[in-house]
N, C-alpha and C positions, 0 to 999 in steps of 0.2 A: 440345168442349162447353161449354156453354151454362147454367149454374146459377141459376135465379132465386130473388132474395132482395129480401125489405123489402116486398113491393105493400102500401098502405093496406088495399085490399081483403080482405086477412089479417086486421085489426084485429077485435077483437070486436064493436065498437060497428060495422060496417060491416053495411048489408042483406042478405038472401041475395040479392035482386034484383041488386046490384051483383055480388056473384060470380057470379051465373049469365053477367051480361054480360060479364066477365073472362074465364071458361071459354068462352062463345061465339066470343070476338073472338080468343083464342088458338086455338080448333079451327079457325078459318079460316085464321088465319098457319102455322099445321102445315100444312094441306092445300095452302096458296101453297106453302110449302118442299118437298114430295110432289112436286107437279106439276112441280115446276121441277126433280126429282133430286136436291136437293140434303138432304132428311131422310132420314136414317139412323133415329133412333130418340128418344122423349118417353116419359118416367115423371112422372106427379105424384107426390107423398111425400105421403100421412098427415101430419096435426098431431101425432100421437101419435110415441113413441117413448122411448128412452132412449140417454143416454152413458157412455161408461166412461173413467175418467181414471186415468192414471200407474202406475208401480210398483205404487201400494198398491189400484191396481182399483177405485177407488169408483165405484161407479153412481146417477146423477141421472137424474128424471123427467123431464129435458126435452130435445127431439129436436131443439133447433136454439138458436143463441147468446141472449142476453139481451134483443136488439132486431130482428133479422132473422130471420124464419121463412123455410126455405127452402123453396120450393115443388113445386120440381121442376129436371127438368134436361130438353134437349135435347140431341141427336148431330145436327150437322150435318157435311155435308161442303161444305171448305172447301181454298183451297189454301196458305193461310197465315194468318196471326193478322189481318193488316190485311181480310182477305176477312171473316172469322168475326165483326167487330165491325162491318163491314155489314151483315150478316146479322142480327146483336143487334139493331141499331139500327132495325130494320124491325118488331121486337118490340110487339106493344099492350100490354104487361104496363109498359112505360117509362109509360106516359103516369099509372100508380098510384101512384108514386113509388116504384118495384123500382129493383134495378139486378141486372144484368146481368153474371155473374164469366164471364170464356171464358177457358178451360183447355184445352191442348194434351193429349190422348190418346196417352200412350206406348205403344209397344210393347213386351213382353217378352223 
């Protein structure tokens, strides 16, 4: 799974045009993954949400960490971590100072 974090485009001072360009670039990237048979699923995340913390179950109105928005995730088919890293390197969101966290999904 590729988790997309911290793009400059998600900052409040960015233009709607920049966000639209990123969305189009990301869609083209996903279509390319689909055409190569490497795409399983992609889900954008809303920028609203809550967090529940610890044993006291404190609820806060922040859906992400203080500095990095988690914009969404994509599940890809890769033989190993190195293959997933190479796919992540092709993602256009990296040009917006984002980072991509790469995590294997474990079976139950």
